[in-house]
N, C-alpha and C positions, 0 to 999 in steps of 0.2 A: 359634682359639687353644685349645689343649688345656688342660683344667682341671687345676690342680695342687692337691695337698692338703698342708696344713702342720701336721698333728698338734696341733690345738688342744684336744684332750680332756684333762681332768684325769686324772691317774693315781693311783688309790688305793694306799696303802701296804699291804704285807703283811709278816708276820714274816720270811718267806723273803727278801723284797726288802731288808729292813732289814739283813740280814746282809751285804749288798754295798755299803752306803753308810755314810758316817761318822755319828757320833753327832749332830753338829750338824744335818745334813740330816734325820735321823730326828726330832729335837726340833722342827724347823720344820714338818715334815709333821704331826706329832701336834698341835702348837699350832694350826695352821691348822684342822684338823678340830675341835678342842675349842672354839676361839673361834667358829667358824661354828655349832656346836651349842649352846653355852651363852651366847655373848656375852662381852664383856670382863669385866663385873662379876661374873658367876657362874663364870667359868672358874677352875679351881684348878691351880696348878703341879703338885700331886701327881697330878692326873688326866693332865696332859700328860706327866709323867715316866713314868707307868705305861703310857700308850699308846705312848710312844716306846721303851719297854723299857730305860730308864736310871734311875739313882737321882736323887732330887730334887736333891741338891747338884750333880749334873752339869748340870742345866738352869741353875742359878744361875752355875756356873762359866763357861758359854758365853755367857750373856746378861745376867747381873747381877740382873735383876728382871723381873716380869711385864710391866710397861709397855714396857721395852726389847724384850722378846720380841714383844709385840703390834705394835710399830712395825716391826720387821724383817719380820714376817709380812705386814703390809699392803703395805709398800713392795716386798718381793720379789714378791708377787702382782701388784701393778700393773705392775712391770717385765716380768714373765713374760708377762702378757696382752698388753701393748703390743708386746713382741718378736714374738709370733706374728702380731699384726695387721700389723706393719710388714713382716714376711716376706711376707705375703699381697699386699703392694703391689708386690712384685718384678715381677709380670706387667706392670705399667704401664711399667717400664723397657723391656721388649720392644716394647711398642706405640710408645714414643717413638723407639726405635732403628729400627724397621722403617718406620714412617710411611706404610705403604701399605695398611693394613687398611681394609676397607670396611664393617665392622660394629662401629663404635665403641660403639654402645649395647649390643650383646651382650658385647663385651669388658669394658666398664665394669661390666655386670651380673654377670659372672663374678667379677671382682675384688671387687665389693661383697659377693657371697655368701661369698667366702672370709673377708672381714673380719667379717661378721655371724656366721658359724659360730664364729669365735673368741670373739665377744662372748657367744654363747648358751651357753657351757659352764656347767656347774653351779658350778664353782669361781668363774668370773668373776662370775656374778650373786650368789653367796653373799658374795664379797668386797665387791661394791658395796653390798649390803644392810648388811653389817657396818660398812663405812666410813661410810655415811650415819647409821646408828644411833648411832655413837660420835663423830660430827662435833662435837657440843657439848663433849664431853670432851677431844677432841684436834683442835682446829681447825687447828693448824699441820700435823698429820699429814694431814688431809684435803687441804689445799692441796698438800703435797708429793706425795701419791699421785696427784692429778690431773696434776701436772707430769710425773711419771714415766710416767703412762698416757696419758690423752687428749691432752695437749699434745705429747708425742713423736709420737703418731700423726698429729696435725694437721700438724705441721711436716714430717714425712716425706711426707705426701700432698701438701702444698703444693709441695714440691720436684718431685715427679713430675708434677703437673699443669702446672707451669711448663715442664717439658721437653716435654710434649705440646703446649703452646701454641707453643713454639719451633719444633716440627716442623709446625705448622699444623693439628694435629688438634683443637685447642681455640682459642677466642678469648676471652682474659680479661685484664683490666687488673690484677687483684690476686689472685695465687695463694692468699694466705691466706684471702681472702673466699670464693673458689671452693672451697677445701678445707672450710671450715666449712659451706658450703651442701651439699656432697656428703655429708658425714657426717650432717648433720641430715636430709637428704632420704631417705637409705637406711635409717637406723636410728632416726629420731625416733619411729616408732610402736612400737618393740620393747618399751619399758617397759610400755605399756598392753596390748599384745597378749599379752605373757607374764606380766603381773602381777608385774613385777620378777623374772622367772625362775622363778616358782612355777607357771606354767601352760605346757603344751607349745604351741608355735606350729607349725601345720601347714606342710608344704612349700609348699602352694598359697598360704597367707597370706604366706609369705616371698617367693615369686616375685612376687606381686602388689605387695607393698610396695616391693620393689627395682625392679621395672619402672617403677612410678609415679615413684619417686625419680629414677631415671636419666633418664627421659623429661623430667621437669621440669628437671633439671640441664642437659640438652642444649638445651632451649628457651632457656636463658639463655646457654650458653657454647659451643655448637657454632658453627663458622665460618659467618659470614654471617647469623646469627640476630639479631645486635644490632650497633649501631655500634661499631667498634673503638675501644678506649681509653675507653669510656664510664665515667664516674665514678659507680658505683652509690650511693655514699654521698651525693653531691650530689643524685642523683635522689631518694633517700629524703627528704632535707631539703626539696627543692623540693615534693615531693608533700605533706609534712606542712604546709608553709607554705600551700600552695594549699588544703588541707583546712581549715586554720584560718581562711583568708579567707572560706570559704564558710559558716562557722558563725556 
């Protein structure tokens, strides 16, 4: 399967570029950069307006106040990042339609790399750090951003894995559980490896993490690797009860 690229890199604004976009987009871009740099508490609307090349009243005319502007920035960022990640899942549709590929591990690894490349952008990590830093101040915003971001990706992946199972490429009883496992296995090490996006992760480290994650995923969900229709939740409960009986 040929590798596709989905344009996950953040694009920094310039004065020339702002001349070609509307004022609202310029304000949002300036606000994103200012909130990332200063945090919500220290960010000033005056600084955002200056960076956007607009008058301070123009910011208020478009967004009302700083809190509303912050909410729009976070939610737009979450939606934009998840859009790129969901686009990266399109290759799984080809796998489900073809149904005759003999390198499922390689195919899943390439899709995983596309998803992770989107997650590793400077903007994506900066938004995550900002969102976590302000979670106590805006708990409802935190929940909504997760719904627009990770939850959308999870649901999209579950649907595509279900199609692969229907074609006999995977064997799984619960696509939602399989999607959660896949995302955790391929990207669970990224926060520690990258120190929440503040440290560069080498290509070799990414390849190793993805390969290990995909291999573990296929041990659980490749055809013939486990009894069809096995209830993994019941298995976990039984294991916990058995462990309790031994103590």
